[in-house]
C-alpha positions in Angstrom: 0.0 0.0 0.0 1.8 3.1 -1.2 2.2 6.5 0.4 0.5 9.4 -1.4 3.1 11.6 -2.9 1.4 13.6 -5.7 -0.4 16.5 -4.0 -3.4 15.9 -6.1 -4.0 12.2 -5.6 -2.7 9.0 -4.1 -0.5 8.4 -7.1 3.1 7.1 -7.1 5.8 9.7 -8.0 6.6 7.8 -11.2 3.1 8.3 -12.4 3.3 12.1 -12.4 2.9 13.2 -16.0 6.3 14.3 -17.4 4.7 17.2 -19.3 2.9 18.4 -16.2 6.1 18.1 -14.3 7.8 20.2 -17.0 5.2 22.9 -16.6 6.1 23.0 -12.9 2.6 22.1 -11.7 3.4 18.7 -10.1 -0.2 18.4 -8.9 -0.4 21.8 -7.2 -3.0 23.4 -9.6 -6.1 21.4 -8.7 -5.6 21.5 -4.9 -4.7 25.2 -4.9 -7.8 25.9 -7.0 -9.8 24.1 -4.4 -8.2 26.0 -1.5 -8.7 29.3 -3.4 -12.4 28.6 -3.9 -12.8 27.8 -0.2 -10.9 30.9 0.8 -13.0 33.1 -1.5 -16.2 31.6 -0.1 -15.0 32.4 3.5 -13.9 35.9 2.6 -17.2 36.5 0.7 -19.2 35.7 3.8 -17.1 36.7 6.7 -18.0 40.4 6.9 -21.7 39.5 7.2 -21.8 36.3 9.1 -22.4 35.9 12.8 -19.2 36.6 14.7 -19.0 33.9 17.3 -18.1 30.3 16.3 -21.2 28.2 15.7 -19.8 24.9 16.9 -17.2 23.7 19.4 -14.0 21.7 19.4 -15.6 18.2 19.8 -18.0 18.9 16.9 -15.1 20.0 14.6 -13.1 16.9 15.5 -16.0 14.7 14.8 -16.6 16.3 11.4 -13.0 15.8 10.4 -12.9 12.2 11.8 -11.2 11.4 15.1 -9.1 8.4 13.9 -6.1 8.7 11.5 -7.2 6.6 8.5 -4.9 3.9 7.1 -5.5 5.1 3.5 -5.1 8.7 2.5 -7.6 10.7 0.4 -7.2 12.9 -2.6 -5.8 16.4 -1.8 -8.7 18.3 -3.1 -11.1 16.2 -1.0 -8.9 16.9 2.1 -9.1 20.6 1.5 -12.9 20.5 0.9 -13.4 18.5 4.1 -11.3 20.8 6.2 -13.1 23.9 4.9 -16.5 22.3 5.6 -15.6 20.9 9.0 -13.5 23.8 10.4 -15.3 27.0 9.1 -18.3 26.6 11.5 -15.8 26.6 14.4 -14.2 29.9 13.3 -15.0 33.3 14.6 -15.4 36.2 12.1 -12.5 38.2 13.5 -12.1 40.0 10.1 -15.5 41.6 10.6 -15.7 45.3 11.1 -17.8 44.6 14.2 -15.2 42.4 15.9 -13.6 44.3 18.8 -12.1 41.4 20.8 -8.6 41.1 22.3 -7.0 43.8 20.2 -7.1 41.6 17.0 -6.8 43.4 13.7 -8.2 42.1 10.4 -6.3 41.4 7.3 -5.9 43.7 4.3 -6.3 41.9 1.0 -2.8 42.9 -0.2 -1.3 41.5 3.1 -3.2 38.2 2.6 -2.1 37.9 -1.0 1.5 38.5 0.1 1.2 35.9 2.8 0.0 33.3 0.2 3.1 34.1 -1.8 5.3 33.5 1.3 3.7 30.1 1.8 4.1 29.2 -1.9 7.8 30.3 -1.9 8.4 28.3 1.3 11.7 30.0 2.1 13.5 29.7 5.4 14.1 33.3 6.4 16.8 32.4 8.9 20.1 32.9 6.9 20.8 36.2 5.2 22.7 35.0 2.1 20.8 31.8 1.5 17.4 33.4 0.5 18.3 37.0 -0.4 14.9 37.7 -2.0 12.8 37.5 1.2 15.6 38.8 3.4 15.9 41.9 1.3 12.1 42.4 1.6 12.2 41.9 5.4 15.1 44.2 5.9 13.4 46.9 3.8 10.3 46.4 5.8 12.3 47.0 9.0 13.9 50.2 7.5 10.6 51.6 6.4 9.1 50.8 9.8 11.8 52.7 11.7 11.3 55.7 9.3 7.5 55.6 9.8 7.7 55.4 13.6 10.6 57.9 14.0 12.7 55.4 15.8 16.5 55.3 15.6 17.7 54.4 12.1 20.6 52.2 13.4 18.2 50.0 15.5 17.8 46.4 14.3 14.5 44.7 13.6 13.5 41.1 14.1 10.3 39.4 13.0 8.6 37.1 15.5 5.2 35.5 16.1 3.5 38.3 18.1 3.9 40.9 20.8 4.7 38.4 23.5 7.7 37.1 21.5 8.7 40.6 20.6 8.8 41.6 24.3 10.9 38.5 24.9 13.4 39.6 22.3 13.6 43.1 23.8 14.0 41.8 27.4 16.6 39.2 26.2 18.7 41.9 24.7 18.2 44.0 27.8 19.3 41.1 30.1 22.4 40.6 27.9 23.4 44.2 28.0 22.8 45.0 31.7 24.6 41.9 32.9 27.5 42.6 30.5 27.7 46.2 32.0 27.9 44.5 35.4 30.8 42.3 34.3 28.8 39.1 33.8 28.7 37.0 30.7 25.3 35.3 30.8 26.0 33.2 27.7 29.1 31.7 29.2 28.2 31.6 32.9 24.4 31.4 32.9 22.2 33.1 35.5 23.3 31.1 38.6 25.4 33.5 40.6 24.7 36.5 38.3 24.0 39.9 39.7 20.2 40.1 40.3 18.5 42.1 37.7 15.9 44.6 38.9 12.9 44.3 36.6 10.6 47.3 37.1 7.1 47.8 35.5 3.8 49.5 36.0 1.1 47.8 38.0 -1.0 47.6 34.9 1.6 46.1 32.6 0.4 43.5 30.1 0.8 39.9 31.0 3.2 39.5 28.1 5.8 41.2 30.2 5.4 38.7 33.0 5.6 35.8 30.5 8.8 37.2 28.9 10.4 37.7 32.3 9.5 34.2 33.3 11.0 32.7 30.2 14.2 34.7 30.8 14.5 33.8 34.5 14.1 37.4 35.6 11.4 36.7 38.1 8.5 38.9 39.1 8.8 42.6 38.4 8.8 45.3 41.0 5.5 47.0 40.4 5.2 50.8 40.4 1.8 52.4 41.1 -0.2 53.8 38.2 -2.8 56.6 37.8 -6.4 55.9 37.0 -5.6 55.6 33.3 -2.9 52.9 33.9 0.0 55.2 33.3 3.1 54.6 35.4 3.8 57.1 38.2 7.1 58.9 37.4 7.7 59.6 41.1 7.1 56.0 41.8 9.5 54.9 39.1 12.1 57.3 40.5 11.7 55.7 44.0 11.9 52.2 42.6 15.2 53.0 40.7 16.7 54.8 43.7 15.8 52.1 46.3 18.1 49.5 44.8 21.3 49.0 43.0 22.7 46.9 40.3 21.5 46.1 36.8 17.9 47.3 36.0 15.4 47.0 33.2 12.3 49.2 33.1 9.2 48.2 31.1 6.7 50.9 30.0 3.7 50.6 27.7 2.5 52.4 24.6 -1.3 51.7 24.9 -2.8 50.4 28.1 -4.9 47.3 27.3 -8.0 48.9 28.9 -7.6 52.6 28.6 -5.3 52.9 25.7 -3.2 55.4 27.7 0.5 55.9 27.1 3.3 56.3 29.7 5.4 59.4 30.0 8.3 58.2 27.9 10.4 61.4 28.0 10.4 61.7 31.8 10.9 57.9 32.3 13.8 57.8 29.8 15.7 60.6 31.7 15.3 58.5 34.9 16.5 55.4 33.2 19.6 57.1 31.7 20.6 58.5 35.0 20.2 55.1 36.7 21.9 53.2 33.8 18.7 51.2 33.3 17.6 49.6 30.1 14.2 51.0 28.9 11.8 48.7 27.1 8.5 49.7 25.6 5.6 47.3 25.1 3.7 48.8 22.2 1.8 45.8 21.0 -0.9 48.0 19.4 -0.1 51.5 20.6 3.4 51.9 19.1 1.6 52.7 15.8 0.4 56.0 17.2 3.8 57.3 16.3 2.9 57.0 12.6 0.0 59.5 12.8 0.8 63.2 13.2 -2.3 63.8 15.2 -1.5 61.1 17.7 2.3 61.4 17.9 2.1 63.4 21.1 1.1 60.2 22.8 4.5 58.6 21.9 6.6 61.7 22.7 10.1 60.5 23.9 9.6 56.9 23.0 12.5 57.1 20.5 14.8 57.4 23.6 14.1 53.8 24.7 16.5 50.9 24.1 13.9 48.4 22.8 10.3 48.3 21.5 7.8 45.5 20.9 4.8 45.6 18.6 2.5 43.4 16.5 1.7 44.2 12.9 -1.4 41.9 13.0 -3.0 44.3 15.4 -3.0 47.9 14.2 -1.4 47.4 10.7 -3.8 44.6 9.8 -1.5 42.0 8.3 -2.2 38.2 8.8 -1.0 36.2 11.8 1.8 36.0 12.6 3.9 39.2 12.5 5.3 40.4 15.7 8.1 43.0 15.5 11.0 43.4 17.9 13.1 46.5 17.6 16.4 47.0 19.5 18.5 50.1 19.5 21.6 48.2 20.6 21.9 45.6 17.9 25.1 44.0 19.5 23.1 43.0 22.6 20.4 41.5 20.4 22.8 39.6 18.2 24.8 38.3 21.2 21.6 37.1 22.9 20.4 35.1 19.9 23.4 34.5 17.6 25.0 31.2 17.1 27.8 30.2 14.8 28.4 26.7 13.4 30.3 25.2 10.4 27.0 24.1 8.7 25.7 27.7 8.7 26.6 30.3 6.0 28.6 33.3 7.3 26.9 36.4 5.9 29.1 38.7 3.8 27.6 41.7 5.6 25.1 42.3 8.3 23.6 39.9 10.8 21.6 36.8 10.0 17.9 37.1 10.8 18.3 34.2 13.3 20.7 36.4 15.3 17.7 38.7 16.0 15.0 36.3 17.2 14.7 33.0 19.1 14.2 31.0 15.9 16.7 29.6 13.5 14.0 28.5 11.1 10.9 30.5 10.3 8.7 31.7 7.4 9.3 35.2 5.9 6.7 36.8 8.0 8.0 40.3 7.3 7.0 40.1 3.6 3.2 40.8 4.2 4.3 43.8 6.3 6.4 45.1 3.5 3.5 44.6 1.0 1.1 46.5 3.3 3.5 49.4 3.8 4.1 49.6 0.1 0.4 49.5 -0.7 -0.6 52.1 1.9 2.4 54.4 1.7 3.1 56.8 4.6 -0.1 58.7 4.0 -2.2 55.5 4.0 -0.7 54.3 7.3 -1.3 57.7 8.9 -4.9 57.5 7.7 -5.4 54.0 9.0 -4.1 54.7 12.5 -5.9 58.0 12.7 -9.1 56.4 11.4 -9.1 53.7 14.0 -8.7 56.3 16.8 -11.4 58.4 15.3 -13.8 55.5 15.1 -13.1 54.6 18.7 -13.9 58.1 19.8 -17.1 58.1 17.8 -18.1 54.7 19.2 -17.4 55.8 22.8 -19.4 59.0 22.3 -22.4 57.3 20.8 -22.4 54.4 23.3 -22.3 56.8 26.2 -25.6 58.3 25.0 -27.4 55.0 25.4 -29.5 54.6 28.6 -27.5 53.2 31.5 -24.2 53.0 29.6 -21.0 54.7 30.8 -17.5 54.7 29.3 -15.0 54.1 32.0 -11.8 55.3 30.2 -10.7 58.5 28.5 -10.6 57.4 24.9 -7.2 58.6 23.7 -6.5 55.8 21.1 -8.4 52.7 20.2 -9.7 51.3 23.5 -13.3 51.7 24.8 -14.4 50.2 28.1 -18.2 50.1 28.5 -19.8 49.6 31.9 -23.4 49.5 33.2 -24.7 50.2 36.7 -23.2 47.1 38.1 -21.2 44.0 37.1 -24.3 41.9 36.6 -25.8 44.3 34.2 -22.5 44.7 32.3 -22.0 41.0 31.8 -25.6 40.5 30.8 -25.2 43.0 28.0 -22.1 41.1 26.9 -24.0 37.8 27.0 -26.8 39.2 24.9 -24.3 40.6 22.3 -22.8 37.2 22.0 -26.2 35.6 21.5 -27.1 38.2 18.8 -23.8 37.4 17.1 -23.5 40.8 15.4 -20.9 42.3 17.6 -18.1 40.9 19.8 -16.5 42.8 22.7 -14.2 41.3 25.2 -15.3 40.9 28.8 -12.6 42.0 31.3 -12.1 43.6 34.7 -10.7 47.0 35.3 -10.8 49.3 38.3 -12.4 46.3 40.1 -15.4 46.4 37.7 -16.6 44.2 35.0 -16.1 45.9 31.6 -16.9 45.2 28.0 -13.8 46.2 26.0 -14.1 47.4 22.5 -10.7 47.4 20.7 -11.0 49.2 17.5 -8.3 47.5 15.5 -9.8 46.5 12.1 -9.4 48.4 8.8 -13.0 47.3 8.0 -14.5 49.2 10.9 -16.0 52.2 9.2 -18.8 54.6 10.1 -21.4 52.1 9.1 -20.0 49.4 11.3 -19.8 51.9 14.2 -23.5 52.7 13.7 -24.3 49.0 13.5 -22.4 48.3 16.7 -24.2 51.0 18.6 -27.5 49.7 17.4 -26.6 46.1 18.5 -25.6 47.4 21.9 -28.9 49.3 22.2 -30.8 46.1 21.3 -28.8 44.2 24.0 -29.6 46.7 26.8 -32.1 45.6 29.5 -35.7 46.7 28.8 -36.8 49.9 30.5 
């Protein structure tokens, strides 16, 4: 019983038609046509379909078949089955009325570029082995630095998401501050090393805690924040002055609930005076630096040592495309670089695998380049400004509904809705879920249940904002 090797059927390799092979198809055409048709069906319906998934995990597994069959099936049939079985278990996160978990949608040009990345199937780890995709990624990084006004000599690495980007920034920070203290962590490990003081605001994102855990930094010393979640500068000064030795400070561009930004200029002055590394978690908010009308929110962020963001969020490229930016490339390359006889030595520059914790990865920076090239500087500015404007409009119109209050000052893209009490707030969220027209994330902030609307999708226009307000109105308790 043979193993299926032709992507289109269970045929033996020798049976592949030589003429077809000469044309370079090798069985791809039919199965790709099937996938294309399924993708177009999904995209044609996703903006109007109910947002929550219609079925659960067990139902999807049953539809696919729980047991691995002994005999394979034709590739086109596999794709058709997957589409039919899996699609009911998907949420319509590309919808303009999806506001959950700070997830952006996907621009058509970014999706098309991502399809090319999969078709090309290049390992974007070594600089000189695949110069095509490496050139595209390096250019994407250069354009990104220009767009955000960050130091032109910083280095850029592409990772899975903002959590991994924070990991990269903190790994470079650990490398640098220990080296400054006379300790080689690569050679000697962490046992016996000077203790690193990790300092963060009380409302830092959990990604900072995860990255610190991965790196053996332990729990952060938490600094009080104001009612918007911004770190206290006086509190940061105290935290830095109360200890000694290597220090890393983590700030945020965009609080997950309020959207507020820390005072980067004041904090950076304190960090420089203390010799501390300053890292900024800007998963969605770093992009405010690309819009002139919002740039005041990021004033001074260019003085940091590292930054983390996620292009899937505000820039609307497909999963996955986290971006790690480090102003001290040597620390980054020392933290992640490895040299072996079986690896190519680049003629110039650092290999991509010297910037991230992956030696093998897809060229995830290519969709980012395609999106920047398509939008141009003006288009990115309009996108970011438009998201913030839609969030402000949404907050204003929601606040006019009976019993609805907005808990945060809407400075960027986050809107937190509350009712008179937690029970009422959660009931509105449950009714929205039942309706299926709008999805907002339930959360807790200021010790209250909130419904968080994260306006992150390019498809959220004035019409979708109106539809969202109407859906919330319909979900309110009767008078």
